[in-house]
N, C-alpha and C positions, 0 to 999 in steps of 0.2 A: 095350314099344312097339317095333315094328320098322318102319322106314321104308325104302322101296325108291326109290332115286334112279338116274337115268341118268348124271348128271355131278356132280362136286363143284365148288362154286364158293364164293366168299366168303359169299354169303347162307346157303348150307347149313352152312358152318363156324360162322357166327354162331348159327344156329338150334341146332346141336348143343351149342354152349357154353351157351346159355340152357337147353336141356333138361337138361344135366348139373347145373346149379344147381338147377333145379326138382326133379329126381329126388332129389338129396342133401337138399334141404329137406324134401320130403314124407317121405322115409325117416327122417330125423332126428326129425321131428314124431311119428311113430309113429301107430298106430291105423288105418293104411290098407294094411297089408301092406308088401311091399317092391316098389318099382318098378325096372325095368331098361329100358334102351333100347339100340338099335344101329341101324346103317344098313348096307344092302346095296346095292352098286352093280352087282352081277351077280346077277340073280334065281336063277341056278343054285346060288348059295351060301347061299340062305335056310335050308335045312335045317342046314347046318354052323353058322350063326350061332345058330339056335334051340337046337341041342344044346349049343353053348358056353355060352349064357346059362343054360340049365337046369343045367348042370354047376356053373357059378359060383354059382348060386342055392343049390344043394344044399350046396356047400362053405361058404356063409355061415351056414347054419343052426346 
């Protein structure tokens, strides 16, 4: 999951913390593949973030 945000605030940080728990729980449960998430505050960095996640995913296999 990739989220694009314009600003970072307390609500967004809380949302990311909840997403981290959800991703860990789903990944630990198994049977659904592996989930990953990240946030981009500069849309021009989207490609870099996706490549980073793909690389990390490949390293986890």
